[in-house]
C-alpha positions as CSV (number, residue, x, y, z in Angstrom):
1,M,47.9,41.8,11.2
2,R,50.2,44.8,11.0
3,V,49.9,46.9,7.9
4,L,51.8,49.9,6.6
5,V,49.8,52.3,4.2
6,V,52.1,54.4,2.1
7,E,50.2,57.1,0.3
8,D,51.0,60.8,-0.3
9,H,47.4,61.9,-0.4
10,P,46.4,62.3,3.3
11,R,42.7,61.9,2.9
12,L,43.0,58.6,0.9
13,A,45.7,57.4,3.3
14,E,43.4,58.1,6.4
15,T,40.4,56.5,4.6
16,V,42.3,53.3,3.8
17,A,43.8,53.1,7.3
18,T,40.4,53.6,8.9
19,V,38.8,50.9,6.8
20,L,41.5,48.4,7.6
21,R,41.4,49.2,11.3
22,R,37.7,48.4,11.3
23,E,38.7,45.0,10.0
24,G,40.9,44.5,13.1
25,M,44.2,45.3,11.5
26,A,46.9,47.5,13.2
27,V,47.7,50.2,10.6
28,D,50.5,52.8,10.4
29,I,50.7,55.5,7.7
30,A,53.7,56.9,5.8
31,F,53.1,59.9,3.4
32,D,56.3,59.5,1.4
33,G,58.9,57.0,0.3
34,R,61.6,58.0,2.8
35,E,59.2,57.7,5.8
36,A,58.0,54.3,4.5
37,L,61.6,53.0,4.4
38,N,62.3,54.3,7.9
39,R,59.1,52.7,9.3
40,A,59.8,49.4,7.5
41,A,63.3,49.4,9.0
42,L,61.9,49.7,12.5
43,T,58.8,47.6,12.3
44,S,57.9,44.2,10.8
45,Y,54.8,44.5,8.7
46,D,52.7,41.7,7.3
47,V,51.5,43.8,4.4
48,V,52.7,47.1,2.9
49,V,50.0,48.9,0.8
50,L,52.2,51.0,-1.4
51,D,51.3,53.8,-3.7
52,R,53.7,53.6,-6.7
53,D,53.8,57.4,-7.5
54,L,55.4,58.8,-4.4
55,P,57.3,62.0,-4.0
56,G,61.0,61.9,-3.0
57,V,61.9,58.2,-3.0
58,H,59.7,56.6,-5.7
59,G,57.4,53.8,-4.9
60,D,59.4,51.5,-7.2
61,E,62.5,52.0,-5.0
62,V,60.5,51.5,-1.8
63,C,59.1,48.2,-3.3
64,R,62.6,46.9,-4.2
65,A,63.9,47.6,-0.7
66,I,61.0,46.0,1.1
67,V,61.1,42.9,-1.2
68,A,64.8,42.6,-0.7
69,E,64.3,42.4,3.0
70,G,61.8,39.6,2.5
71,N,59.7,40.3,5.6
72,S,56.5,41.8,4.1
73,A,54.1,41.2,1.3
74,V,53.5,44.2,-1.0
75,L,50.2,45.4,-2.5
76,M,51.0,48.2,-5.0
77,L,48.5,51.0,-5.8
78,T,48.7,53.2,-8.8
79,A,46.6,55.6,-10.8
80,A,47.8,53.9,-14.0
81,G,45.6,51.0,-15.1
82,A,47.5,50.0,-18.2
83,V,48.5,46.3,-18.4
84,E,52.2,47.4,-19.0
85,E,52.2,49.3,-15.8
86,R,50.8,46.4,-13.8
87,V,53.3,44.1,-15.3
88,K,56.1,46.4,-14.4
89,G,54.9,46.8,-10.8
90,L,54.7,43.0,-10.4
91,G,58.2,42.7,-12.0
92,L,59.5,44.8,-9.0
93,G,58.5,42.0,-6.7
94,A,55.1,43.3,-5.6
95,D,52.6,40.5,-4.6
96,D,49.6,42.2,-6.1
97,Y,48.7,45.3,-8.0
98,L,45.5,47.4,-7.6
99,P,44.7,50.4,-10.0
100,K,43.0,53.5,-8.7
101,P,40.2,54.2,-8.2
102,F,39.3,51.0,-6.4
103,H,36.4,49.7,-4.3
104,I,37.2,49.4,-0.6
105,A,35.8,45.9,-0.4
106,E,38.3,44.8,-3.1
107,L,41.2,46.5,-1.3
108,I,40.3,44.6,1.9
109,A,40.1,41.3,0.0
110,R,43.4,41.9,-1.7
111,V,45.2,42.9,1.6
112,R,44.0,39.7,3.2
113,A,45.0,37.7,0.1
114,V,48.6,39.0,0.0
115,A,48.8,38.6,3.7
116,R,48.5,34.9,3.2
117,R,51.7,35.1,1.1
118,S,53.6,37.1,3.7
119,P,56.6,35.3,5.3
120,R,54.9,36.1,8.6
121,T,51.6,34.6,7.7
122,L,49.8,32.2,10.1
123,P,47.8,29.1,9.1
124,P,44.2,29.9,8.1
125,T,42.9,28.1,11.2
126,L,44.4,28.3,14.7
127,A,43.2,26.1,17.5
128,Y,43.8,25.1,21.1
129,G,41.6,22.4,22.6
130,D,38.0,23.2,21.8
131,L,38.9,26.8,20.9
132,T,39.2,27.6,17.2
133,L,40.0,30.8,15.3
134,D,39.3,31.0,11.6
135,T,41.4,33.9,10.2
136,S,39.7,34.0,6.8
137,Q,36.1,34.1,8.0
138,R,37.0,36.1,11.1
139,L,35.2,33.5,13.2
140,V,36.0,32.2,16.7
141,T,34.2,29.2,18.2
142,R,34.5,27.3,21.5
143,S,33.0,23.9,21.8
144,G,31.4,24.5,18.5
145,M,29.6,27.6,19.6
146,P,30.5,31.1,18.1
147,V,32.1,33.7,20.3
148,A,31.5,37.3,19.3
149,L,34.7,39.3,19.6
150,S,35.6,42.9,18.8
151,P,38.3,43.4,16.1
152,K,40.9,44.1,18.8
153,E,39.9,41.1,20.9
154,F,40.2,39.0,17.8
155,A,43.6,40.4,17.0
156,V,45.0,39.7,20.5
157,L,43.6,36.1,20.4
158,E,45.2,35.6,17.0
159,V,48.6,36.7,18.3
160,L,48.3,34.4,21.3
161,L,47.2,31.4,19.4
162,G,49.8,32.0,16.7
163,A,52.5,31.8,19.3
164,Q,51.6,28.1,19.9
165,G,51.9,28.2,23.7
166,A,55.0,30.4,23.9
167,V,54.8,33.4,26.1
168,V,54.0,36.7,24.4
169,S,55.0,39.9,26.1
170,T,52.7,42.9,26.4
171,E,55.1,44.8,24.2
172,Q,54.8,42.2,21.5
173,I,51.1,42.2,21.6
174,L,51.0,46.0,21.3
175,E,53.3,45.7,18.3
176,R,51.2,43.2,16.5
177,A,47.7,44.4,17.4
178,W,48.0,48.1,17.8
179,D,49.6,50.9,15.8
180,D,52.4,53.4,16.5
181,A,50.0,55.9,17.9
182,T,49.3,53.7,20.9
183,D,50.8,54.8,24.3
184,P,53.4,52.1,25.2
185,F,52.3,52.5,28.8
186,T,48.6,51.9,28.2
187,N,46.7,49.2,30.0
188,A,44.9,48.3,26.7
189,V,46.4,44.9,26.5
190,R,45.4,44.0,30.1
191,M,41.9,45.2,29.6
192,T,41.5,43.4,26.3
193,V,42.8,40.1,27.7
194,S,40.4,40.5,30.6
195,R,37.4,40.9,28.2
196,L,38.7,37.9,26.2
197,R,38.8,35.7,29.2
198,A,35.2,36.6,30.1
199,K,33.9,35.9,26.6
200,L,35.9,32.6,26.1
201,G,34.5,31.2,29.4
202,E,35.7,28.3,31.4
203,P,38.0,26.6,31.7
204,P,40.4,29.6,31.1
205,V,42.8,29.3,28.2
206,I,44.8,32.5,28.5
207,Q,47.4,32.4,31.3
208,T,49.2,35.3,32.8
209,V,52.9,34.8,33.1
210,T,54.1,37.4,35.6
211,P,55.8,39.7,34.9
212,V,56.4,38.7,31.3
213,G,53.1,38.6,29.5
214,Y,50.5,36.0,28.4
215,R,50.3,32.6,26.8
216,I,47.7,30.1,25.6
217,G,47.7,26.9,27.6
218,E,47.2,25.2,30.9
219,P,48.6,26.7,34.1
220,R,52.1,25.5,34.8
């Protein structure tokens, strides 16, 4: 899942990003409305966590623009907890609304909930043969046995299974499972796929398609 956190308080923005990354999400940060619009124009996000009270371009305008594009779900944050304010935020097209201060566990739950409404959302369960990935419970099994994966390994497997046998390039995997701070020339994808193959066991289900990328399926 690719998430954009838009928050003008750096400490809160970094805290939210860190927590979501620990949940296996790829997270970028924007500290004002203009930066948020620029990032949203360049990258497709599953969810935008959007502070309503932003300097420069107000969060309401950012929300309208993102909703108009129709590519991302929006979770709006605000210091105002009045019902009228929540109604107004939802009226802008936001998928959900969370007043500050909030509990991190609730934020994570709401991000996952609005992600399921995103135009980019995947089915709750992805499968190939005896391999199953449950996106809601964060659980992977093979032949009915659980497979322990790191958050990044889980994210890469989710991208590959979601492609339904189509080839996914290294660049596409980087875009979906890592954030903008990642070196585009890193070998992180290759190393993560190698660990995935070892953990998933035999017969192998991840195929290398030289020089394009990777796919789930039998060798061709």
